[in-house]
N, CA, C and O atoms as CSV, one atom per row, in Angstrom:
chain,resi,resn,atom,element,x,y,z
A,1,MET,N,N,-21.656,-0.722,-39.750
A,1,MET,CA,C,-22.441,0.410,-40.184
A,1,MET,C,C,-21.539,1.397,-40.921
A,1,MET,O,O,-20.484,1.783,-40.417
A,2,SER,N,N,-21.960,1.798,-42.114
A,2,SER,CA,C,-21.148,2.734,-42.880
A,2,SER,C,C,-21.061,4.074,-42.150
A,2,SER,O,O,-21.938,4.435,-41.366
A,3,ILE,N,N,-19.994,4.788,-42.427
A,3,ILE,CA,C,-19.703,6.052,-41.754
A,3,ILE,C,C,-19.814,7.178,-42.777
A,3,ILE,O,O,-19.218,7.109,-43.852
A,4,ASN,N,N,-20.571,8.203,-42.439
A,4,ASN,CA,C,-20.676,9.368,-43.307
A,4,ASN,C,C,-19.420,10.221,-43.128
A,4,ASN,O,O,-19.137,10.697,-42.028
A,5,VAL,N,N,-18.675,10.408,-44.209
A,5,VAL,CA,C,-17.448,11.205,-44.177
A,5,VAL,C,C,-17.828,12.644,-44.532
A,5,VAL,O,O,-18.355,12.887,-45.618
A,6,PRO,N,N,-17.570,13.593,-43.644
A,6,PRO,CA,C,-17.989,14.967,-43.925
A,6,PRO,C,C,-17.191,15.591,-45.068
A,6,PRO,O,O,-15.964,15.681,-45.018
A,7,ILE,N,N,-17.919,16.019,-46.098
A,7,ILE,CA,C,-17.304,16.741,-47.208
A,7,ILE,C,C,-18.043,18.063,-47.375
A,7,ILE,O,O,-19.238,18.169,-47.097
A,8,GLU,N,N,-17.313,19.051,-47.829
A,8,GLU,CA,C,-17.873,20.389,-47.966
A,8,GLU,C,C,-18.167,20.704,-49.427
A,8,GLU,O,O,-17.583,20.110,-50.333
A,9,ALA,N,N,-19.072,21.639,-49.639
A,9,ALA,CA,C,-19.424,22.071,-50.993
A,9,ALA,C,C,-18.404,23.097,-51.480
A,9,ALA,O,O,-18.729,24.262,-51.710
A,10,VAL,N,N,-17.167,22.635,-51.632
A,10,VAL,CA,C,-16.086,23.452,-52.190
A,10,VAL,C,C,-15.385,22.631,-53.274
A,10,VAL,O,O,-15.332,21.403,-53.203
A,11,ALA,N,N,-14.852,23.325,-54.270
A,11,ALA,CA,C,-14.280,22.638,-55.434
A,11,ALA,C,C,-13.043,21.801,-55.103
A,11,ALA,O,O,-12.827,20.755,-55.715
A,12,ASN,N,N,-12.237,22.243,-54.153
A,12,ASN,CA,C,-11.009,21.540,-53.804
A,12,ASN,C,C,-10.903,21.471,-52.292
A,12,ASN,O,O,-10.987,22.492,-51.610
A,13,GLN,N,N,-10.722,20.276,-51.774
A,13,GLN,CA,C,-10.597,20.114,-50.332
A,13,GLN,C,C,-9.663,18.957,-50.010
A,13,GLN,O,O,-9.532,18.002,-50.776
A,14,GLU,N,N,-9.022,19.073,-48.861
A,14,GLU,CA,C,-8.126,18.028,-48.380
A,14,GLU,C,C,-8.322,17.928,-46.883
A,14,GLU,O,O,-8.377,18.940,-46.185
A,15,PHE,N,N,-8.428,16.690,-46.387
A,15,PHE,CA,C,-8.621,16.495,-44.953
A,15,PHE,C,C,-8.109,15.124,-44.547
A,15,PHE,O,O,-7.895,14.244,-45.381
A,16,THR,N,N,-7.921,14.969,-43.254
A,16,THR,CA,C,-7.469,13.698,-42.670
A,16,THR,C,C,-8.555,13.190,-41.746
A,16,THR,O,O,-9.162,13.957,-40.998
A,17,ILE,N,N,-8.798,11.883,-41.803
A,17,ILE,CA,C,-9.800,11.250,-40.962
A,17,ILE,C,C,-9.284,9.873,-40.559
A,17,ILE,O,O,-8.659,9.181,-41.363
A,18,THR,N,N,-9.542,9.478,-39.318
A,18,THR,CA,C,-9.144,8.147,-38.844
A,18,THR,C,C,-10.366,7.239,-38.853
A,18,THR,O,O,-11.401,7.559,-38.269
A,19,LEU,N,N,-10.228,6.094,-39.530
A,19,LEU,CA,C,-11.316,5.129,-39.677
A,19,LEU,C,C,-10.767,3.726,-39.463
A,19,LEU,O,O,-9.791,3.340,-40.105
A,20,GLU,N,N,-11.378,2.967,-38.576
A,20,GLU,CA,C,-10.959,1.599,-38.267
A,20,GLU,C,C,-9.463,1.510,-37.966
A,20,GLU,O,O,-8.795,0.554,-38.362
A,21,GLY,N,N,-8.951,2.511,-37.265
A,21,GLY,CA,C,-7.558,2.491,-36.847
A,21,GLY,C,C,-6.554,2.924,-37.903
A,21,GLY,O,O,-5.349,2.906,-37.653
A,22,SER,N,N,-7.030,3.311,-39.074
A,22,SER,CA,C,-6.133,3.796,-40.129
A,22,SER,C,C,-6.370,5.287,-40.340
A,22,SER,O,O,-7.496,5.774,-40.240
A,23,ARG,N,N,-5.280,6.003,-40.634
A,23,ARG,CA,C,-5.363,7.439,-40.889
A,23,ARG,C,C,-5.407,7.653,-42.398
A,23,ARG,O,O,-4.478,7.287,-43.118
A,24,TYR,N,N,-6.499,8.251,-42.861
A,24,TYR,CA,C,-6.691,8.525,-44.282
A,24,TYR,C,C,-6.530,10.011,-44.544
A,24,TYR,O,O,-7.084,10.840,-43.823
A,25,ASN,N,N,-5.771,10.346,-45.578
A,25,ASN,CA,C,-5.705,11.712,-46.073
A,25,ASN,C,C,-6.412,11.688,-47.416
A,25,ASN,O,O,-5.969,11.011,-48.345
A,26,LEU,N,N,-7.511,12.425,-47.520
A,26,LEU,CA,C,-8.289,12.482,-48.746
A,26,LEU,C,C,-8.157,13.861,-49.367
A,26,LEU,O,O,-8.220,14.877,-48.675
A,27,SER,N,N,-7.976,13.883,-50.660
A,27,SER,CA,C,-7.928,15.118,-51.424
A,27,SER,C,C,-8.954,14.969,-52.545
A,27,SER,O,O,-8.836,14.082,-53.390
A,28,ILE,N,N,-9.961,15.844,-52.547
A,28,ILE,CA,C,-11.014,15.808,-53.558
A,28,ILE,C,C,-10.917,17.115,-54.336
A,28,ILE,O,O,-10.960,18.203,-53.761
A,29,LYS,N,N,-10.783,16.983,-55.669
A,29,LYS,CA,C,-10.551,18.162,-56.498
A,29,LYS,C,C,-11.438,18.147,-57.730
A,29,LYS,O,O,-11.830,17.095,-58.235
A,30,GLN,N,N,-11.740,19.358,-58.195
A,30,GLN,CA,C,-12.447,19.497,-59.453
A,30,GLN,C,C,-11.451,19.267,-60.587
A,30,GLN,O,O,-10.361,19.839,-60.591
A,31,ALA,N,N,-11.833,18.429,-61.545
A,31,ALA,CA,C,-10.994,18.152,-62.714
A,31,ALA,C,C,-11.848,18.382,-63.959
A,31,ALA,O,O,-12.493,17.463,-64.464
A,32,ILE,N,N,-11.842,19.588,-64.432
A,32,ILE,CA,C,-12.663,20.049,-65.557
A,32,ILE,C,C,-14.141,19.833,-65.211
A,32,ILE,O,O,-14.686,20.590,-64.408
A,33,GLU,N,N,-14.804,18.828,-65.789
A,33,GLU,CA,C,-16.236,18.639,-65.552
A,33,GLU,C,C,-16.545,17.437,-64.669
A,33,GLU,O,O,-17.672,16.942,-64.675
A,34,CYS,N,N,-15.570,16.967,-63.918
A,34,CYS,CA,C,-15.806,15.870,-62.987
A,34,CYS,C,C,-14.911,16.080,-61.768
A,34,CYS,O,O,-14.156,17.049,-61.700
A,35,MET,N,N,-15.003,15.181,-60.831
A,35,MET,CA,C,-14.184,15.261,-59.628
A,35,MET,C,C,-13.123,14.172,-59.685
A,35,MET,O,O,-13.274,13.171,-60.386
A,36,GLU,N,N,-12.051,14.384,-58.938
A,36,GLU,CA,C,-11.055,13.327,-58.774
A,36,GLU,C,C,-10.667,13.268,-57.307
A,36,GLU,O,O,-10.773,14.253,-56.575
A,37,ILE,N,N,-10.220,12.099,-56.898
A,37,ILE,CA,C,-9.898,11.892,-55.493
A,37,ILE,C,C,-8.562,11.178,-55.367
A,37,ILE,O,O,-8.255,10.259,-56.126
A,38,ASP,N,N,-7.776,11.618,-54.394
A,38,ASP,CA,C,-6.540,10.940,-54.002
A,38,ASP,C,C,-6.767,10.402,-52.592
A,38,ASP,O,O,-7.362,11.073,-51.750
A,39,ILE,N,N,-6.292,9.196,-52.349
A,39,ILE,CA,C,-6.402,8.597,-51.016
A,39,ILE,C,C,-5.032,8.099,-50.587
A,39,ILE,O,O,-4.388,7.320,-51.289
A,40,VAL,N,N,-4.596,8.568,-49.413
A,40,VAL,CA,C,-3.362,8.101,-48.787
A,40,VAL,C,C,-3.757,7.518,-47.437
A,40,VAL,O,O,-4.394,8.191,-46.627
A,41,ARG,N,N,-3.379,6.264,-47.195
A,41,ARG,CA,C,-3.690,5.604,-45.923
A,41,ARG,C,C,-2.391,5.318,-45.185
A,41,ARG,O,O,-1.511,4.628,-45.698
A,42,ASP,N,N,-2.284,5.850,-43.985
A,42,ASP,CA,C,-1.093,5.636,-43.155
A,42,ASP,C,C,0.192,5.903,-43.945
A,42,ASP,O,O,1.134,5.112,-43.902
A,43,ASP,N,N,0.214,7.021,-44.661
A,43,ASP,CA,C,1.356,7.493,-45.452
A,43,ASP,C,C,1.666,6.643,-46.680
A,43,ASP,O,O,2.737,6.784,-47.271
A,44,ILE,N,N,0.751,5.769,-47.071
A,44,ILE,CA,C,0.926,4.956,-48.278
A,44,ILE,C,C,-0.126,5.395,-49.303
A,44,ILE,O,O,-1.322,5.399,-49.013
A,45,VAL,N,N,0.331,5.762,-50.492
A,45,VAL,CA,C,-0.591,6.190,-51.543
A,45,VAL,C,C,-1.408,4.989,-52.009
A,45,VAL,O,O,-0.860,3.964,-52.415
A,46,ILE,N,N,-2.732,5.138,-51.941
A,46,ILE,CA,C,-3.634,4.060,-52.367
A,46,ILE,C,C,-4.160,4.337,-53.776
A,46,ILE,O,O,-4.089,3.463,-54.639
A,47,VAL,N,N,-4.682,5.527,-54.020
A,47,VAL,CA,C,-5.111,5.925,-55.364
A,47,VAL,C,C,-4.808,7.408,-55.568
A,47,VAL,O,O,-4.826,8.197,-54.623
A,48,THR,N,N,-4.532,7.767,-56.811
A,48,THR,CA,C,-4.356,9.176,-57.163
A,48,THR,C,C,-5.116,9.439,-58.457
A,48,THR,O,O,-5.103,8.631,-59.386
A,49,GLY,N,N,-5.770,10.578,-58.490
A,49,GLY,CA,C,-6.473,10.978,-59.697
A,49,GLY,C,C,-7.653,10.099,-60.060
A,49,GLY,O,O,-8.075,10.085,-61.216
A,50,MET,N,N,-8.201,9.356,-59.089
A,50,MET,CA,C,-9.326,8.469,-59.362
A,50,MET,C,C,-10.559,9.320,-59.635
A,50,MET,O,O,-10.857,10.242,-58.876
A,51,ARG,N,N,-11.266,9.024,-60.695
A,51,ARG,CA,C,-12.503,9.730,-61.038
A,51,ARG,C,C,-13.672,8.919,-60.465
A,51,ARG,O,O,-14.031,7.879,-61.016
A,52,PRO,N,N,-14.262,9.390,-59.366
A,52,PRO,CA,C,-15.309,8.597,-58.718
A,52,PRO,C,C,-16.618,8.589,-59.502
A,52,PRO,O,O,-16.979,9.559,-60.169
A,53,VAL,N,N,-17.312,7.459,-59.398
A,53,VAL,CA,C,-18.623,7.257,-59.997
A,53,VAL,C,C,-19.565,6.882,-58.861
A,53,VAL,O,O,-19.187,6.127,-57.965
A,54,ALA,N,N,-20.770,7.395,-58.890
A,54,ALA,CA,C,-21.734,7.123,-57.824
A,54,ALA,C,C,-21.978,5.622,-57.653
A,54,ALA,O,O,-22.131,4.892,-58.632
A,55,GLY,N,N,-22.013,5.178,-56.401
A,55,GLY,CA,C,-22.340,3.799,-56.087
A,55,GLY,C,C,-21.257,2.781,-56.364
A,55,GLY,O,O,-21.495,1.581,-56.230
A,56,THR,N,N,-20.071,3.228,-56.746
A,56,THR,CA,C,-18.956,2.330,-57.053
A,56,THR,C,C,-17.827,2.591,-56.070
A,56,THR,O,O,-17.468,3.746,-55.843
A,57,PRO,N,N,-17.256,1.540,-55.480
A,57,PRO,CA,C,-16.148,1.764,-54.548
A,57,PRO,C,C,-15.030,2.584,-55.190
A,57,PRO,O,O,-14.670,2.357,-56.345
A,58,VAL,N,N,-14.486,3.534,-54.437
A,58,VAL,CA,C,-13.435,4.408,-54.953
A,58,VAL,C,C,-12.119,3.663,-55.094
A,58,VAL,O,O,-11.407,3.844,-56.083
A,59,ILE,N,N,-11.786,2.828,-54.120
A,59,ILE,CA,C,-10.556,2.021,-54.206
A,59,ILE,C,C,-10.877,0.825,-55.098
A,59,ILE,O,O,-11.701,-0.010,-54.726
A,60,PRO,N,N,-10.245,0.726,-56.268
A,60,PRO,CA,C,-10.685,-0.246,-57.262
A,60,PRO,C,C,-10.252,-1.698,-57.026
A,60,PRO,O,O,-10.807,-2.613,-57.634
A,61,TYR,N,N,-9.275,-1.912,-56.158
A,61,TYR,CA,C,-8.744,-3.274,-56.012
A,61,TYR,C,C,-8.888,-3.757,-54.581
A,61,TYR,O,O,-8.577,-3.033,-53.636
A,62,ARG,N,N,-9.362,-4.987,-54.430
A,62,ARG,CA,C,-9.592,-5.548,-53.100
A,62,ARG,C,C,-8.313,-5.615,-52.281
A,62,ARG,O,O,-8.347,-5.403,-51.069
A,63,TYR,N,N,-7.189,-5.906,-52.919
A,63,TYR,CA,C,-5.950,-6.059,-52.163
A,63,TYR,C,C,-5.489,-4.743,-51.540
A,63,TYR,O,O,-4.653,-4.752,-50.637
A,64,LEU,N,N,-6.020,-3.609,-52.008
A,64,LEU,CA,C,-5.675,-2.311,-51.431
A,64,LEU,C,C,-6.636,-1.885,-50.319
A,64,LEU,O,O,-6.399,-0.896,-49.625
A,65,GLU,N,N,-7.711,-2.637,-50.161
A,65,GLU,CA,C,-8.754,-2.242,-49.206
A,65,GLU,C,C,-8.420,-2.581,-47.771
A,65,GLU,O,O,-7.780,-3.590,-47.474
A,66,ARG,N,N,-8.872,-1.710,-46.894
A,66,ARG,CA,C,-9.051,-1.969,-45.464
A,66,ARG,C,C,-10.381,-1.318,-45.111
A,66,ARG,O,O,-10.537,-0.744,-44.033
A,67,GLY,N,N,-11.313,-1.410,-46.008
A,67,GLY,CA,C,-12.538,-0.630,-46.044
A,67,GLY,C,C,-12.472,0.154,-47.346
A,67,GLY,O,O,-11.452,0.134,-48.034
A,68,ASN,N,N,-13.560,0.845,-47.688
A,68,ASN,CA,C,-13.573,1.560,-48.959
A,68,ASN,C,C,-14.502,2.758,-48.862
A,68,ASN,O,O,-15.276,2.880,-47.913
A,69,PHE,N,N,-14.421,3.629,-49.836
A,69,PHE,CA,C,-15.235,4.833,-49.894
A,69,PHE,C,C,-16.200,4.726,-51.063
A,69,PHE,O,O,-15.919,4.080,-52.072
A,70,LEU,N,N,-17.356,5.382,-50.896
A,70,LEU,CA,C,-18.407,5.299,-51.896
A,70,LEU,C,C,-19.164,6.617,-51.913
A,70,LEU,O,O,-19.597,7.091,-50.863
A,71,PHE,N,N,-19.332,7.214,-53.084
A,71,PHE,CA,C,-20.155,8.409,-53.216
A,71,PHE,C,C,-21.595,7.995,-53.466
A,71,PHE,O,O,-21.866,7.156,-54.324
A,72,LEU,N,N,-22.507,8.579,-52.723
A,72,LEU,CA,C,-23.935,8.408,-52.965
A,72,LEU,C,C,-24.454,9.721,-53.540
A,72,LEU,O,O,-24.226,10.790,-52.974
A,73,THR,N,N,-25.147,9.630,-54.660
A,73,THR,CA,C,-25.661,10.828,-55.309
A,73,THR,C,C,-27.104,10.604,-55.731
A,73,THR,O,O,-27.559,9.470,-55.880
A,74,GLU,N,N,-27.808,11.702,-55.918
A,74,GLU,CA,C,-29.175,11.641,-56.401
A,74,GLU,C,C,-29.155,11.233,-57.863
A,74,GLU,O,O,-28.391,11.782,-58.656
A,75,ASN,N,N,-30.000,10.264,-58.221
A,75,ASN,CA,C,-30.118,9.785,-59.613
A,75,ASN,C,C,-28.811,9.232,-60.173
A,75,ASN,O,O,-28.615,9.219,-61.388
A,76,ASP,N,N,-27.915,8.774,-59.294
A,76,ASP,CA,C,-26.620,8.245,-59.722
A,76,ASP,C,C,-25.817,9.243,-60.565
A,76,ASP,O,O,-25.042,8.851,-61.437
A,77,ASP,N,N,-26.015,10.541,-60.291
A,77,ASP,CA,C,-25.227,11.572,-60.965
A,77,ASP,C,C,-23.756,11.393,-60.614
A,77,ASP,O,O,-23.420,10.795,-59.591
A,78,LEU,N,N,-22.890,11.913,-61.463
A,78,LEU,CA,C,-21.472,11.940,-61.110
A,78,LEU,C,C,-21.289,12.852,-59.901
A,78,LEU,O,O,-21.960,13.879,-59.804
A,79,PRO,N,N,-20.402,12.503,-58.986
A,79,PRO,CA,C,-20.140,13.389,-57.854
A,79,PRO,C,C,-19.712,14.779,-58.344
A,79,PRO,O,O,-18.896,14.903,-59.257
A,80,TRP,N,N,-20.273,15.812,-57.727
A,80,TRP,CA,C,-19.942,17.183,-58.096
A,80,TRP,C,C,-19.956,18.046,-56.849
A,80,TRP,O,O,-20.912,17.998,-56.076
A,81,TRP,N,N,-18.921,18.827,-56.645
A,81,TRP,CA,C,-18.693,19.560,-55.412
A,81,TRP,C,C,-19.844,20.471,-55.000
A,81,TRP,O,O,-20.089,20.633,-53.804
A,82,GLU,N,N,-20.548,21.063,-55.943
A,82,GLU,CA,C,-21.638,21.975,-55.593
A,82,GLU,C,C,-22.802,21.262,-54.902
A,82,GLU,O,O,-23.637,21.906,-54.267
A,83,LYS,N,N,-22.857,19.941,-55.024
A,83,LYS,CA,C,-23.946,19.167,-54.425
A,83,LYS,C,C,-23.506,18.408,-53.173
A,83,LYS,O,O,-24.320,17.749,-52.527
A,84,PHE,N,N,-22.215,18.501,-52.830
A,84,PHE,CA,C,-21.728,17.821,-51.628
A,84,PHE,C,C,-22.482,18.344,-50.408
A,84,PHE,O,O,-22.671,19.550,-50.250
A,85,GLY,N,N,-22.899,17.443,-49.571
A,85,GLY,CA,C,-23.567,17.824,-48.336
A,85,GLY,C,C,-25.060,18.077,-48.492
A,85,GLY,O,O,-25.768,18.183,-47.491
A,86,SER,N,N,-25.554,18.178,-49.718
A,86,SER,CA,C,-26.997,18.349,-49.904
A,86,SER,C,C,-27.586,17.083,-50.530
A,86,SER,O,O,-28.287,16.332,-49.852
A,87,THR,N,N,-27.312,16.837,-51.812
A,87,THR,CA,C,-27.844,15.629,-52.456
A,87,THR,C,C,-26.760,14.584,-52.696
A,87,THR,O,O,-27.031,13.524,-53.260
A,88,GLN,N,N,-25.534,14.879,-52.271
A,88,GLN,CA,C,-24.435,13.931,-52.454
A,88,GLN,C,C,-23.638,13.792,-51.166
A,88,GLN,O,O,-23.423,14.758,-50.435
A,89,SER,N,N,-23.203,12.558,-50.911
A,89,SER,CA,C,-22.411,12.314,-49.710
A,89,SER,C,C,-21.340,11.276,-50.000
A,89,SER,O,O,-21.397,10.545,-50.990
A,90,LEU,N,N,-20.366,11.236,-49.106
A,90,LEU,CA,C,-19.272,10.268,-49.189
A,90,LEU,C,C,-19.376,9.354,-47.984
A,90,LEU,O,O,-19.410,9.820,-46.846
A,91,LEU,N,N,-19.425,8.052,-48.231
A,91,LEU,CA,C,-19.508,7.065,-47.157
A,91,LEU,C,C,-18.226,6.257,-47.102
A,91,LEU,O,O,-17.551,6.049,-48.110
A,92,TYR,N,N,-17.907,5.806,-45.887
A,92,TYR,CA,C,-16.832,4.842,-45.690
A,92,TYR,C,C,-17.498,3.529,-45.320
A,92,TYR,O,O,-18.274,3.481,-44.365
A,93,LEU,N,N,-17.211,2.463,-46.055
A,93,LEU,CA,C,-17.734,1.141,-45.760
A,93,LEU,C,C,-16.636,0.319,-45.114
A,93,LEU,O,O,-15.519,0.243,-45.627
A,94,THR,N,N,-16.956,-0.290,-43.998
A,94,THR,CA,C,-15.975,-1.085,-43.261
A,94,THR,C,C,-15.594,-2.331,-44.055
A,94,THR,O,O,-16.236,-2.674,-45.047
A,95,ILE,N,N,-14.555,-2.988,-43.607
A,95,ILE,CA,C,-14.115,-4.228,-44.240
A,95,ILE,C,C,-15.252,-5.245,-44.247
A,95,ILE,O,O,-15.502,-5.894,-45.263
A,96,ALA,N,N,-15.937,-5.384,-43.118
A,96,ALA,CA,C,-17.046,-6.335,-43.013
A,96,ALA,C,C,-18.170,-5.984,-43.991
A,96,ALA,O,O,-18.755,-6.876,-44.605
A,97,GLU,N,N,-18.474,-4.690,-44.137
A,97,GLU,CA,C,-19.521,-4.272,-45.073
A,97,GLU,C,C,-19.141,-4.577,-46.518
A,97,GLU,O,O,-19.992,-4.979,-47.311
A,98,MET,N,N,-17.886,-4.392,-46.860
A,98,MET,CA,C,-17.422,-4.701,-48.208
A,98,MET,C,C,-17.534,-6.201,-48.472
A,98,MET,O,O,-17.944,-6.609,-49.559
A,99,GLU,N,N,-17.175,-7.015,-47.498
A,99,GLU,CA,C,-17.291,-8.466,-47.666
A,99,GLU,C,C,-18.736,-8.900,-47.804
A,99,GLU,O,O,-19.049,-9.765,-48.623
A,100,GLN,N,N,-19.629,-8.304,-47.006
A,100,GLN,CA,C,-21.064,-8.609,-47.105
A,100,GLN,C,C,-21.604,-8.227,-48.472
A,100,GLN,O,O,-22.362,-8.992,-49.070
A,101,ALA,N,N,-21.230,-7.060,-48.978
A,101,ALA,CA,C,-21.715,-6.603,-50.279
A,101,ALA,C,C,-21.265,-7.536,-51.382
A,101,ALA,O,O,-22.029,-7.813,-52.306
A,102,ARG,N,N,-20.050,-8.019,-51.304
A,102,ARG,CA,C,-19.553,-8.936,-52.339
A,102,ARG,C,C,-20.218,-10.306,-52.258
A,102,ARG,O,O,-20.392,-10.971,-53.280
A,103,ALA,N,N,-20.589,-10.731,-51.057
A,103,ALA,CA,C,-21.216,-12.032,-50.879
A,103,ALA,C,C,-22.681,-12.027,-51.334
A,103,ALA,O,O,-23.238,-13.073,-51.668
A,104,ALA,N,N,-23.293,-10.845,-51.343
A,104,ALA,CA,C,-24.716,-10.752,-51.697
A,104,ALA,C,C,-24.965,-10.875,-53.187
A,104,ALA,O,O,-26.113,-10.815,-53.628
């Protein structure tokens, strides 16, 4: 079951969350007219400056995954901080969920 990752309606935020035994440090920032995200897992940089798109896994490569993050937005809009927590959310998909999605 995917996990809803709590994000706030603020332009720049950084937080740590433990998921499936791994410690993730996420930094979500406004970058002009879009958002960008950095992900560090267990002190290893996974992505930096990634520009997220709705419905697309944030971690772009399978070999970097131990699960993945996905923004859900209304009308597949680009993620935008002012809508976080109302019409936009961030989900964590487990390894098993990612494998199921690829098999479908």
